[in-house]
A tleap script that builds the chain and sets N, CA, C and O, in Angstrom:
source leaprc.protein.ff14SB
mol = sequence {
  NMET SER LYS LEU LYS ILE THR ALA GLY PRO
  TYR THR PHE TYR GLY LYS PHE GLU GLU GLU
  ALA ALA PRO LYS THR VAL ALA LYS PHE LYS
  THR LEU LEU PRO TYR LYS GLU LYS LEU ILE
  HIE VAL ARG TRP SER GLY GLU GLY CYS TRP
  ILE PRO LEU GLY ASP LEU ASP LEU GLY LEU
  SER TYR GLU ASN HIE THR SER HIE PRO ALA
  PRO GLY GLU PHE ILE LEU TYR PRO GLY GLY
  ILE SER GLU THR GLU ILE LEU LEU ALA TYR
  GLY GLY VAL ASP PHE SER SER LYS VAL GLY
  GLN LEU ALA GLY ASN HIE PHE ILE THR ILE
  THR GLU GLY ARG GLU ASN LEU LEU ALA LEU
  GLY LYS LEU THR LEU TRP HIE GLY ALA GLN
  ASP ILE VAL ILE GLU TRP CALA
}
set mol.1.N position { -10.592 12.738 50.848 }
set mol.1.CA position { -9.623 12.389 51.876 }
set mol.1.C position { -8.224 12.362 51.265 }
set mol.1.O position { -8.014 11.780 50.201 }
set mol.2.N position { -7.286 12.986 51.935 }
set mol.2.CA position { -5.895 13.005 51.512 }
set mol.2.C position { -5.150 11.873 52.192 }
set mol.2.O position { -5.111 11.805 53.420 }
set mol.3.N position { -4.561 10.989 51.411 }
set mol.3.CA position { -3.890 9.817 51.950 }
set mol.3.C position { -2.434 10.128 52.249 }
set mol.3.O position { -1.749 10.781 51.461 }
set mol.4.N position { -1.972 9.652 53.397 }
set mol.4.CA position { -0.593 9.827 53.821 }
set mol.4.C position { 0.136 8.496 53.801 }
set mol.4.O position { -0.452 7.445 54.057 }
set mol.5.N position { 1.417 8.555 53.494 }
set mol.5.CA position { 2.299 7.395 53.607 }
set mol.5.C position { 3.223 7.683 54.789 }
set mol.5.O position { 3.848 8.741 54.859 }
set mol.6.N position { 3.299 6.741 55.701 }
set mol.6.CA position { 4.115 6.891 56.897 }
set mol.6.C position { 5.095 5.728 56.930 }
set mol.6.O position { 4.697 4.573 57.085 }
set mol.7.N position { 6.364 6.035 56.785 }
set mol.7.CA position { 7.403 5.019 56.839 }
set mol.7.C position { 8.122 5.197 58.167 }
set mol.7.O position { 8.713 6.246 58.425 }
set mol.8.N position { 8.070 4.167 59.010 }
set mol.8.CA position { 8.699 4.219 60.321 }
set mol.8.C position { 9.525 2.963 60.506 }
set mol.8.O position { 8.990 1.855 60.516 }
set mol.9.N position { 10.837 3.137 60.654 }
set mol.9.CA position { 11.717 1.981 60.685 }
set mol.9.C position { 11.513 1.204 59.391 }
set mol.9.O position { 11.469 1.813 58.323 }
set mol.10.N position { 11.386 -0.137 59.450 }
set mol.10.CA position { 11.203 -0.924 58.234 }
set mol.10.C position { 9.737 -1.066 57.803 }
set mol.10.O position { 9.440 -1.794 56.856 }
set mol.11.N position { 8.837 -0.385 58.482 }
set mol.11.CA position { 7.401 -0.573 58.242 }
set mol.11.C position { 6.798 0.600 57.468 }
set mol.11.O position { 7.213 1.750 57.616 }
set mol.12.N position { 5.803 0.270 56.638 }
set mol.12.CA position { 5.061 1.287 55.904 }
set mol.12.C position { 3.607 1.238 56.332 }
set mol.12.O position { 2.985 0.176 56.370 }
set mol.13.N position { 3.084 2.396 56.649 }
set mol.13.CA position { 1.700 2.563 57.061 }
set mol.13.C position { 1.062 3.593 56.139 }
set mol.13.O position { 1.756 4.388 55.504 }
set mol.14.N position { -0.252 3.573 56.072 }
set mol.14.CA position { -0.983 4.628 55.372 }
set mol.14.C position { -1.990 5.204 56.347 }
set mol.14.O position { -2.512 4.504 57.214 }
set mol.15.N position { -2.251 6.478 56.192 }
set mol.15.CA position { -3.152 7.123 57.133 }
set mol.15.C position { -3.852 8.306 56.523 }
set mol.15.O position { -3.740 8.585 55.329 }
set mol.16.N position { -4.584 9.002 57.387 }
set mol.16.CA position { -5.346 10.169 56.956 }
set mol.16.C position { -5.259 11.248 58.020 }
set mol.16.O position { -5.103 10.974 59.210 }
set mol.17.N position { -5.365 12.476 57.554 }
set mol.17.CA position { -5.461 13.601 58.472 }
set mol.17.C position { -6.862 13.662 59.053 }
set mol.17.O position { -7.833 13.303 58.386 }
set mol.18.N position { -6.968 14.110 60.278 }
set mol.18.CA position { -8.255 14.341 60.946 }
set mol.18.C position { -8.619 15.815 60.739 }
set mol.18.O position { -8.612 16.614 61.676 }
set mol.19.N position { -8.938 16.153 59.477 }
set mol.19.CA position { -9.129 17.554 59.092 }
set mol.19.C position { -10.332 18.218 59.751 }
set mol.19.O position { -10.262 19.396 60.101 }
set mol.20.N position { -11.414 17.504 59.924 }
set mol.20.CA position { -12.601 18.112 60.538 }
set mol.20.C position { -12.423 18.316 62.033 }
set mol.20.O position { -12.874 19.322 62.580 }
set mol.21.N position { -11.771 17.375 62.696 }
set mol.21.CA position { -11.635 17.428 64.149 }
set mol.21.C position { -10.479 18.315 64.614 }
set mol.21.O position { -10.536 18.880 65.706 }
set mol.22.N position { -9.436 18.441 63.798 }
set mol.22.CA position { -8.251 19.220 64.185 }
set mol.22.C position { -7.752 20.059 63.011 }
set mol.22.O position { -6.617 19.881 62.570 }
set mol.23.N position { -8.578 20.965 62.500 }
set mol.23.CA position { -8.219 21.700 61.280 }
set mol.23.C position { -6.965 22.559 61.394 }
set mol.23.O position { -6.199 22.638 60.434 }
set mol.24.N position { -6.734 23.197 62.517 }
set mol.24.CA position { -5.561 24.062 62.661 }
set mol.24.C position { -4.281 23.240 62.766 }
set mol.24.O position { -3.261 23.599 62.177 }
set mol.25.N position { -4.331 22.153 63.504 }
set mol.25.CA position { -3.163 21.286 63.644 }
set mol.25.C position { -2.822 20.662 62.295 }
set mol.25.O position { -1.655 20.630 61.903 }
set mol.26.N position { -3.823 20.170 61.591 }
set mol.26.CA position { -3.604 19.570 60.274 }
set mol.26.C position { -3.035 20.595 59.303 }
set mol.26.O position { -2.074 20.303 58.592 }
set mol.27.N position { -3.609 21.783 59.264 }
set mol.27.CA position { -3.131 22.824 58.339 }
set mol.27.C position { -1.663 23.140 58.609 }
set mol.27.O position { -0.881 23.278 57.668 }
set mol.28.N position { -1.283 23.255 59.865 }
set mol.28.CA position { 0.104 23.553 60.216 }
set mol.28.C position { 1.010 22.403 59.830 }
set mol.28.O position { 2.078 22.622 59.258 }
set mol.29.N position { 0.598 21.168 60.135 }
set mol.29.CA position { 1.447 20.020 59.840 }
set mol.29.C position { 1.628 19.832 58.337 }
set mol.29.O position { 2.695 19.405 57.896 }
set mol.30.N position { 0.616 20.141 57.552 }
set mol.30.CA position { 0.742 20.031 56.095 }
set mol.30.C position { 1.887 20.876 55.569 }
set mol.30.O position { 2.532 20.508 54.587 }
set mol.31.N position { 2.144 22.005 56.215 }
set mol.31.CA position { 3.239 22.878 55.770 }
set mol.31.C position { 4.604 22.257 56.039 }
set mol.31.O position { 5.606 22.728 55.502 }
set mol.32.N position { 4.665 21.215 56.855 }
set mol.32.CA position { 5.923 20.564 57.206 }
set mol.32.C position { 6.223 19.339 56.342 }
set mol.32.O position { 7.301 18.754 56.447 }
set mol.33.N position { 5.271 18.950 55.486 }
set mol.33.CA position { 5.449 17.754 54.655 }
set mol.33.C position { 6.425 17.995 53.515 }
set mol.33.O position { 6.437 19.095 52.961 }
set mol.34.N position { 7.240 17.021 53.141 }
set mol.34.CA position { 7.401 15.748 53.819 }
set mol.34.C position { 8.122 15.952 55.155 }
set mol.34.O position { 9.079 16.720 55.247 }
set mol.35.N position { 7.651 15.260 56.171 }
set mol.35.CA position { 8.177 15.409 57.521 }
set mol.35.C position { 9.118 14.251 57.817 }
set mol.35.O position { 8.718 13.090 57.736 }
set mol.36.N position { 10.367 14.560 58.158 }
set mol.36.CA position { 11.380 13.534 58.434 }
set mol.36.C position { 11.964 13.796 59.808 }
set mol.36.O position { 12.376 14.913 60.122 }
set mol.37.N position { 11.995 12.743 60.629 }
set mol.37.CA position { 12.474 12.894 62.000 }
set mol.37.C position { 12.898 11.530 62.528 }
set mol.37.O position { 12.905 10.545 61.790 }
set mol.38.N position { 13.246 11.478 63.792 }
set mol.38.CA position { 13.544 10.232 64.499 }
set mol.38.C position { 12.411 9.964 65.478 }
set mol.38.O position { 11.897 10.883 66.116 }
set mol.39.N position { 12.032 8.711 65.591 }
set mol.39.CA position { 10.975 8.259 66.488 }
set mol.39.C position { 11.645 7.487 67.611 }
set mol.39.O position { 12.409 6.557 67.352 }
set mol.40.N position { 11.366 7.864 68.868 }
set mol.40.CA position { 11.946 7.169 70.010 }
set mol.40.C position { 10.821 6.662 70.908 }
set mol.40.O position { 9.677 7.101 70.792 }
set mol.41.N position { 11.152 5.745 71.793 }
set mol.41.CA position { 10.122 5.195 72.680 }
set mol.41.C position { 9.811 6.194 73.781 }
set mol.41.O position { 10.701 6.895 74.263 }
set mol.42.N position { 8.530 6.258 74.181 }
set mol.42.CA position { 8.111 7.185 75.238 }
set mol.42.C position { 8.749 6.811 76.572 }
set mol.42.O position { 9.210 5.687 76.769 }
set mol.43.N position { 8.763 7.780 77.479 }
set mol.43.CA position { 9.336 7.552 78.802 }
set mol.43.C position { 8.266 7.248 79.841 }
set mol.43.O position { 8.433 6.341 80.656 }
set mol.44.N position { 7.166 8.000 79.818 }
set mol.44.CA position { 6.158 7.901 80.877 }
set mol.44.C position { 4.790 7.442 80.391 }
set mol.44.O position { 3.955 7.059 81.211 }
set mol.45.N position { 4.537 7.466 79.113 }
set mol.45.CA position { 3.171 7.349 78.593 }
set mol.45.C position { 2.681 5.945 78.297 }
set mol.45.O position { 1.501 5.782 77.987 }
set mol.46.N position { 3.517 4.928 78.375 }
set mol.46.CA position { 3.048 3.574 78.099 }
set mol.46.C position { 3.548 3.065 76.761 }
set mol.46.O position { 4.742 3.125 76.468 }
set mol.47.N position { 2.623 2.561 75.948 }
set mol.47.CA position { 2.983 1.929 74.678 }
set mol.47.C position { 2.853 2.931 73.540 }
set mol.47.O position { 1.864 2.948 72.808 }
set mol.48.N position { 3.861 3.749 73.417 }
set mol.48.CA position { 3.871 4.772 72.385 }
set mol.48.C position { 5.290 5.137 72.003 }
set mol.48.O position { 6.246 4.823 72.712 }
set mol.49.N position { 5.406 5.799 70.878 }
set mol.49.CA position { 6.673 6.329 70.397 }
set mol.49.C position { 6.465 7.822 70.171 }
set mol.49.O position { 5.362 8.260 69.844 }
set mol.50.N position { 7.526 8.596 70.346 }
set mol.50.CA position { 7.338 10.031 70.246 }
set mol.50.C position { 8.480 10.721 69.535 }
set mol.50.O position { 9.565 10.171 69.349 }
set mol.51.N position { 8.192 11.945 69.147 }
set mol.51.CA position { 9.161 12.827 68.528 }
set mol.51.C position { 9.223 14.076 69.406 }
set mol.51.O position { 8.311 14.902 69.360 }
set mol.52.N position { 10.290 14.231 70.212 }
set mol.52.CA position { 10.400 15.423 71.038 }
set mol.52.C position { 10.780 16.631 70.179 }
set mol.52.O position { 11.687 16.551 69.350 }
set mol.53.N position { 10.084 17.739 70.383 }
set mol.53.CA position { 10.312 18.939 69.580 }
set mol.53.C position { 10.778 20.132 70.408 }
set mol.53.O position { 10.824 21.258 69.912 }
set mol.54.N position { 11.122 19.881 71.671 }
set mol.54.CA position { 11.678 20.940 72.506 }
set mol.54.C position { 10.748 22.128 72.661 }
set mol.54.O position { 9.557 21.970 72.930 }
set mol.55.N position { 11.303 23.318 72.489 }
set mol.55.CA position { 10.526 24.537 72.678 }
set mol.55.C position { 9.933 25.072 71.366 }
set mol.55.O position { 9.578 26.248 71.280 }
set mol.56.N position { 9.828 24.210 70.345 }
set mol.56.CA position { 9.242 24.625 69.075 }
set mol.56.C position { 7.825 25.146 69.287 }
set mol.56.O position { 6.979 24.456 69.855 }
set mol.57.N position { 7.577 26.354 68.830 }
set mol.57.CA position { 6.248 26.957 68.949 }
set mol.57.C position { 5.571 26.925 67.582 }
set mol.57.O position { 5.957 27.662 66.674 }
set mol.58.N position { 4.573 26.079 67.442 }
set mol.58.CA position { 3.837 25.952 66.179 }
set mol.58.C position { 2.633 26.882 66.129 }
set mol.58.O position { 1.901 26.891 65.139 }
set mol.59.N position { 2.419 27.659 67.177 }
set mol.59.CA position { 1.296 28.590 67.216 }
set mol.59.C position { -0.049 27.899 67.345 }
set mol.59.O position { -1.065 28.418 66.882 }
set mol.60.N position { -0.060 26.731 67.971 }
set mol.60.CA position { -1.288 25.946 68.104 }
set mol.60.C position { -1.768 25.918 69.546 }
set mol.60.O position { -0.996 26.142 70.478 }
set mol.61.N position { -3.037 25.643 69.710 }
set mol.61.CA position { -3.608 25.386 71.025 }
set mol.61.C position { -4.360 24.060 70.938 }
set mol.61.O position { -4.238 23.333 69.952 }
set mol.62.N position { -5.126 23.755 71.962 }
set mol.62.CA position { -5.835 22.476 71.976 }
set mol.62.C position { -6.994 22.440 70.990 }
set mol.62.O position { -7.748 23.404 70.859 }
set mol.63.N position { -7.123 21.315 70.300 }
set mol.63.CA position { -8.299 20.978 69.500 }
set mol.63.C position { -8.296 19.462 69.335 }
set mol.63.O position { -7.264 18.869 69.020 }
set mol.64.N position { -9.428 18.851 69.543 }
set mol.64.CA position { -9.534 17.400 69.425 }
set mol.64.C position { -8.492 16.701 70.295 }
set mol.64.O position { -7.905 15.700 69.884 }
set mol.65.N position { -8.266 17.225 71.484 }
set mol.65.CA position { -7.180 16.712 72.318 }
set mol.65.C position { -7.631 15.544 73.198 }
set mol.65.O position { -8.791 15.433 73.595 }
set mol.66.N position { -6.659 14.687 73.479 }
set mol.66.CA position { -6.895 13.502 74.279 }
set mol.66.C position { -5.639 13.129 75.048 }
set mol.66.O position { -4.527 13.448 74.627 }
set mol.67.N position { -5.814 12.467 76.154 }
set mol.67.CA position { -4.695 11.901 76.912 }
set mol.67.C position { -4.565 10.398 76.654 }
set mol.67.O position { -3.606 9.765 77.094 }
set mol.68.N position { -5.542 9.836 75.934 }
set mol.68.CA position { -5.587 8.388 75.717 }
set mol.68.C position { -5.799 8.061 74.241 }
set mol.68.O position { -6.854 7.543 73.873 }
set mol.69.N position { -4.807 8.358 73.384 }
set mol.69.CA position { -4.970 8.013 71.971 }
set mol.69.C position { -5.032 6.499 71.788 }
set mol.69.O position { -4.377 5.745 72.508 }
set mol.70.N position { -5.816 6.077 70.831 }
set mol.70.CA position { -5.920 4.656 70.491 }
set mol.70.C position { -4.723 4.252 69.631 }
set mol.70.O position { -4.091 5.107 69.011 }
set mol.71.N position { -4.406 2.958 69.589 }
set mol.71.CA position { -3.321 2.517 68.715 }
set mol.71.C position { -3.539 2.989 67.276 }
set mol.71.O position { -4.618 2.830 66.705 }
set mol.72.N position { -2.487 3.570 66.712 }
set mol.72.CA position { -2.549 4.087 65.345 }
set mol.72.C position { -2.903 5.557 65.268 }
set mol.72.O position { -2.999 6.107 64.170 }
set mol.73.N position { -3.100 6.210 66.406 }
set mol.73.CA position { -3.404 7.640 66.407 }
set mol.73.C position { -2.158 8.452 66.760 }
set mol.73.O position { -1.441 8.139 67.711 }
set mol.74.N position { -1.922 9.494 65.978 }
set mol.74.CA position { -0.874 10.462 66.267 }
set mol.74.C position { -1.507 11.645 66.988 }
set mol.74.O position { -2.561 12.134 66.582 }
set mol.75.N position { -0.866 12.100 68.052 }
set mol.75.CA position { -1.299 13.320 68.713 }
set mol.75.C position { -0.122 14.298 68.743 }
set mol.75.O position { 1.040 13.892 68.759 }
set mol.76.N position { -0.445 15.579 68.751 }
set mol.76.CA position { 0.565 16.622 68.834 }
set mol.76.C position { 0.287 17.468 70.070 }
set mol.76.O position { -0.777 18.076 70.190 }
set mol.77.N position { 1.239 17.502 70.977 }
set mol.77.CA position { 1.135 18.374 72.146 }
set mol.77.C position { 1.769 19.704 71.757 }
set mol.77.O position { 2.950 19.745 71.412 }
set mol.78.N position { 0.988 20.812 71.808 }
set mol.78.CA position { 1.486 22.085 71.291 }
set mol.78.C position { 2.446 22.829 72.207 }
set mol.78.O position { 2.858 23.946 71.895 }
set mol.79.N position { 2.807 22.224 73.332 }
set mol.79.CA position { 3.727 22.883 74.257 }
set mol.79.C position { 2.967 23.591 75.361 }
set mol.79.O position { 1.742 23.706 75.325 }
set mol.80.N position { 3.712 24.057 76.332 }
set mol.80.CA position { 3.109 24.724 77.475 }
set mol.80.C position { 3.824 24.311 78.740 }
set mol.80.O position { 4.898 24.832 79.039 }
set mol.81.N position { 3.248 23.378 79.494 }
set mol.81.CA position { 3.887 22.945 80.735 }
set mol.81.C position { 4.973 21.900 80.488 }
set mol.81.O position { 5.760 21.599 81.385 }
set mol.82.N position { 5.018 21.353 79.290 }
set mol.82.CA position { 6.048 20.404 78.886 }
set mol.82.C position { 6.469 20.774 77.469 }
set mol.82.O position { 5.907 21.690 76.870 }
set mol.83.N position { 7.451 20.067 76.936 }
set mol.83.CA position { 7.927 20.405 75.600 }
set mol.83.C position { 6.929 20.009 74.516 }
set mol.83.O position { 6.089 19.132 74.720 }
set mol.84.N position { 7.030 20.653 73.383 }
set mol.84.CA position { 6.232 20.310 72.208 }
set mol.84.C position { 6.653 18.910 71.757 }
set mol.84.O position { 7.838 18.578 71.767 }
set mol.85.N position { 5.669 18.091 71.361 }
set mol.85.CA position { 6.002 16.742 70.930 }
set mol.85.C position { 4.882 16.124 70.102 }
set mol.85.O position { 3.735 16.569 70.134 }
set mol.86.N position { 5.252 15.087 69.363 }
set mol.86.CA position { 4.300 14.263 68.613 }
set mol.86.C position { 4.400 12.858 69.183 }
set mol.86.O position { 5.500 12.371 69.445 }
set mol.87.N position { 3.260 12.204 69.377 }
set mol.87.CA position { 3.240 10.848 69.918 }
set mol.87.C position { 2.398 9.954 69.015 }
set mol.87.O position { 1.330 10.350 68.548 }
set mol.88.N position { 2.894 8.746 68.779 }
set mol.88.CA position { 2.154 7.702 68.065 }
set mol.88.C position { 1.891 6.570 69.040 }
set mol.88.O position { 2.832 5.968 69.558 }
set mol.89.N position { 0.627 6.272 69.296 }
set mol.89.CA position { 0.263 5.160 70.169 }
set mol.89.C position { 0.334 3.847 69.390 }
set mol.89.O position { -0.169 3.755 68.270 }
set mol.90.N position { 0.964 2.829 69.993 }
set mol.90.CA position { 0.924 1.492 69.390 }
set mol.90.C position { 0.201 0.515 70.307 }
set mol.90.O position { -0.025 -0.634 69.930 }
set mol.91.N position { -0.156 0.950 71.484 }
set mol.91.CA position { -0.894 0.161 72.469 }
set mol.91.C position { -1.543 1.123 73.443 }
set mol.91.O position { -1.919 2.234 73.071 }
set mol.92.N position { -1.676 0.696 74.698 }
set mol.92.CA position { -2.296 1.538 75.708 }
set mol.92.C position { -1.419 2.729 76.082 }
set mol.92.O position { -0.247 2.561 76.418 }
set mol.93.N position { -1.989 3.932 76.023 }
set mol.93.CA position { -1.258 5.162 76.332 }
set mol.93.C position { -2.042 6.002 77.330 }
set mol.93.O position { -3.250 6.198 77.194 }
set mol.94.N position { -1.326 6.492 78.333 }
set mol.94.CA position { -1.818 7.523 79.245 }
set mol.94.C position { -0.802 8.652 79.100 }
set mol.94.O position { 0.202 8.681 79.812 }
set mol.95.N position { -1.056 9.573 78.190 }
set mol.95.CA position { -0.091 10.590 77.773 }
set mol.95.C position { 0.337 11.462 78.940 }
set mol.95.O position { -0.469 12.189 79.520 }
set mol.96.N position { 1.631 11.378 79.279 }
set mol.96.CA position { 2.162 12.071 80.443 }
set mol.96.C position { 3.587 12.529 80.194 }
set mol.96.O position { 4.239 12.126 79.230 }
set mol.97.N position { 4.050 13.389 81.101 }
set mol.97.CA position { 5.437 13.841 81.100 }
set mol.97.C position { 5.901 13.908 82.532 }
set mol.97.O position { 5.170 13.515 83.442 }
set mol.98.N position { 7.109 14.402 82.749 }
set mol.98.CA position { 7.604 14.494 84.119 }
set mol.98.C position { 6.807 15.480 84.961 }
set mol.98.O position { 6.928 15.475 86.186 }
set mol.99.N position { 5.991 16.328 84.329 }
set mol.99.CA position { 5.156 17.269 85.081 }
set mol.99.C position { 3.728 16.749 85.272 }
set mol.99.O position { 2.910 17.423 85.897 }
set mol.100.N position { 3.421 15.569 84.746 }
set mol.100.CA position { 2.093 14.984 84.913 }
set mol.100.C position { 1.397 14.720 83.594 }
set mol.100.O position { 2.008 14.750 82.526 }
set mol.101.N position { 0.099 14.460 83.697 }
set mol.101.CA position { -0.695 14.105 82.527 }
set mol.101.C position { -0.814 15.277 81.560 }
set mol.101.O position { -0.947 16.430 81.969 }
set mol.102.N position { -0.763 14.956 80.270 }
set mol.102.CA position { -0.890 15.932 79.193 }
set mol.102.C position { -2.028 15.510 78.270 }
set mol.102.O position { -2.568 14.411 78.401 }
set mol.103.N position { -2.385 16.383 77.344 }
set mol.103.CA position { -3.335 16.057 76.278 }
set mol.103.C position { -2.768 16.598 74.976 }
set mol.103.O position { -2.208 17.693 74.935 }
set mol.104.N position { -2.919 15.826 73.926 }
set mol.104.CA position { -2.421 16.232 72.609 }
set mol.104.C position { -3.532 16.192 71.590 }
set mol.104.O position { -4.530 15.493 71.767 }
set mol.105.N position { -3.354 16.949 70.517 }
set mol.105.CA position { -4.330 17.044 69.437 }
set mol.105.C position { -4.231 15.823 68.526 }
set mol.105.O position { -3.201 15.607 67.886 }
set mol.106.N position { -5.292 15.027 68.464 }
set mol.106.CA position { -5.326 13.871 67.561 }
set mol.106.C position { -5.505 14.419 66.151 }
set mol.106.O position { -6.548 14.987 65.825 }
set mol.107.N position { -4.465 14.243 65.303 }
set mol.107.CA position { -4.498 14.859 63.978 }
set mol.107.C position { -4.216 13.914 62.821 }
set mol.107.O position { -4.474 14.270 61.671 }
set mol.108.N position { -3.695 12.722 63.087 }
set mol.108.CA position { -3.479 11.705 62.041 }
set mol.108.C position { -3.929 10.363 62.612 }
set mol.108.O position { -3.699 10.065 63.784 }
set mol.109.N position { -4.578 9.553 61.762 }
set mol.109.CA position { -4.952 8.183 62.120 }
set mol.109.C position { -4.397 7.231 61.069 }
set mol.109.O position { -4.597 7.433 59.871 }
set mol.110.N position { -3.704 6.197 61.519 }
set mol.110.CA position { -3.234 5.155 60.604 }
set mol.110.C position { -4.423 4.290 60.223 }
set mol.110.O position { -5.161 3.815 61.086 }
set mol.111.N position { -4.601 4.088 58.922 }
set mol.111.CA position { -5.727 3.313 58.406 }
set mol.111.C position { -5.296 1.987 57.786 }
set mol.111.O position { -6.112 1.075 57.646 }
set mol.112.N position { -4.021 1.872 57.412 }
set mol.112.CA position { -3.504 0.638 56.818 }
set mol.112.C position { -2.143 0.320 57.428 }
set mol.112.O position { -1.317 1.208 57.639 }
set mol.113.N position { -1.928 -0.961 57.705 }
set mol.113.CA position { -0.657 -1.396 58.266 }
set mol.113.C position { -0.656 -1.468 59.777 }
set mol.113.O position { 0.390 -1.666 60.395 }
set mol.114.N position { -1.825 -1.307 60.372 }
set mol.114.CA position { -1.924 -1.293 61.841 }
set mol.114.C position { -1.384 -2.575 62.480 }
set mol.114.O position { -0.969 -2.566 63.639 }
set mol.115.N position { -1.389 -3.676 61.723 }
set mol.115.CA position { -0.892 -4.947 62.258 }
set mol.115.C position { 0.604 -4.881 62.590 }
set mol.115.O position { 1.114 -5.758 63.287 }
set mol.116.N position { 1.312 -3.857 62.103 }
set mol.116.CA position { 2.741 -3.705 62.374 }
set mol.116.C position { 3.050 -2.695 63.476 }
set mol.116.O position { 4.219 -2.443 63.769 }
set mol.117.N position { 2.025 -2.118 64.086 }
set mol.117.CA position { 2.266 -1.117 65.132 }
set mol.117.C position { 3.019 -1.698 66.331 }
set mol.117.O position { 3.983 -1.096 66.802 }
set mol.118.N position { 2.596 -2.843 66.819 }
set mol.118.CA position { 3.254 -3.458 67.968 }
set mol.118.C position { 4.714 -3.775 67.651 }
set mol.118.O position { 5.595 -3.549 68.480 }
set mol.119.N position { 4.965 -4.296 66.460 }
set mol.119.CA position { 6.343 -4.609 66.065 }
set mol.119.C position { 7.192 -3.337 66.010 }
set mol.119.O position { 8.349 -3.354 66.429 }
set mol.120.N position { 6.639 -2.243 65.504 }
set mol.120.CA position { 7.363 -0.975 65.481 }
set mol.120.C position { 7.664 -0.511 66.903 }
set mol.120.O position { 8.777 -0.071 67.193 }
set mol.121.N position { 6.686 -0.608 67.778 }
set mol.121.CA position { 6.895 -0.201 69.163 }
set mol.121.C position { 7.984 -1.007 69.842 }
set mol.121.O position { 8.851 -0.446 70.512 }
set mol.122.N position { 7.943 -2.317 69.674 }
set mol.122.CA position { 8.960 -3.176 70.293 }
set mol.122.C position { 10.339 -2.926 69.693 }
set mol.122.O position { 11.336 -2.918 70.414 }
set mol.123.N position { 10.404 -2.722 68.386 }
set mol.123.CA position { 11.681 -2.412 67.732 }
set mol.123.C position { 12.272 -1.132 68.308 }
set mol.123.O position { 13.467 -1.070 68.600 }
set mol.124.N position { 11.444 -0.122 68.468 }
set mol.124.CA position { 11.904 1.159 68.992 }
set mol.124.C position { 12.321 1.030 70.456 }
set mol.124.O position { 13.319 1.618 70.872 }
set mol.125.N position { 11.566 0.270 71.229 }
set mol.125.CA position { 11.893 0.069 72.640 }
set mol.125.C position { 13.233 -0.639 72.810 }
set mol.125.O position { 14.071 -0.207 73.601 }
set mol.126.N position { 13.433 -1.723 72.069 }
set mol.126.CA position { 14.611 -2.563 72.286 }
set mol.126.C position { 15.816 -2.207 71.438 }
set mol.126.O position { 16.939 -2.574 71.783 }
set mol.127.N position { 15.608 -1.493 70.328 }
set mol.127.CA position { 16.733 -1.210 69.424 }
set mol.127.C position { 16.952 0.277 69.167 }
set mol.127.O position { 17.851 0.643 68.409 }
set mol.128.N position { 16.160 1.129 69.777 }
set mol.128.CA position { 16.422 2.567 69.696 }
set mol.128.C position { 15.697 3.297 68.587 }
set mol.128.O position { 14.805 2.762 67.929 }
set mol.129.N position { 16.109 4.535 68.406 }
set mol.129.CA position { 15.448 5.472 67.493 }
set mol.129.C position { 15.301 4.907 66.089 }
set mol.129.O position { 16.199 4.250 65.561 }
set mol.130.N position { 14.150 5.182 65.504 }
set mol.130.CA position { 13.851 4.746 64.134 }
set mol.130.C position { 13.538 5.984 63.296 }
set mol.130.O position { 12.923 6.936 63.776 }
set mol.131.N position { 13.971 5.953 62.042 }
set mol.131.CA position { 13.607 7.034 61.129 }
set mol.131.C position { 12.106 6.985 60.886 }
set mol.131.O position { 11.516 5.907 60.815 }
set mol.132.N position { 11.489 8.164 60.759 }
set mol.132.CA position { 10.091 8.247 60.367 }
set mol.132.C position { 9.954 9.320 59.305 }
set mol.132.O position { 10.541 10.397 59.409 }
set mol.133.N position { 9.176 9.014 58.287 }
set mol.133.CA position { 8.862 9.963 57.222 }
set mol.133.C position { 7.348 9.953 57.039 }
set mol.133.O position { 6.735 8.899 56.872 }
set mol.134.N position { 6.760 11.141 57.074 }
set mol.134.CA position { 5.332 11.289 56.808 }
set mol.134.C position { 5.223 12.156 55.564 }
set mol.134.O position { 5.714 13.285 55.530 }
set mol.135.N position { 4.569 11.607 54.537 }
set mol.135.CA position { 4.482 12.302 53.244 }
set mol.135.C position { 3.173 11.953 52.565 }
set mol.135.O position { 2.454 11.048 52.989 }
set mol.136.N position { 2.880 12.682 51.506 }
set mol.136.CA position { 1.692 12.365 50.712 }
set mol.136.C position { 1.881 11.032 50.025 }
set mol.136.O position { 2.972 10.736 49.538 }
set mol.137.N position { 0.838 10.223 49.976 }
set mol.137.CA position { 0.889 8.912 49.322 }
set mol.137.C position { 0.709 9.065 47.825 }
set mol.137.O position { 0.722 8.072 47.098 }
savepdb mol mol.pdb
quit
């Protein structure tokens, strides 16, 4: 198992890739490491934070996709009827956009630091965008 370090706002989490369930998504995302972006609060999906990626085409389709990621799960929507995006659930999520319900590829799971997910979500909701870095641990 390859361990990831995820720094989001003032919090540090550790996680793992879901290599067996989402091999193509994981392989593509590995090429982007270290990944640095801004994390903002979702608009329609509930208790989650997301990284909007616009019309970025990663050449991916659905694998291991879900509309209801559990807290600590990252999903990647490969684009199509809505923009490409990454979402991190910190509570209950019904993954949606202005065009309706979506499904994203579950490709990373946080395994350590989950007790800080709610605090990260609330910080992002009330204080705005937070830096996020995903890198090898």
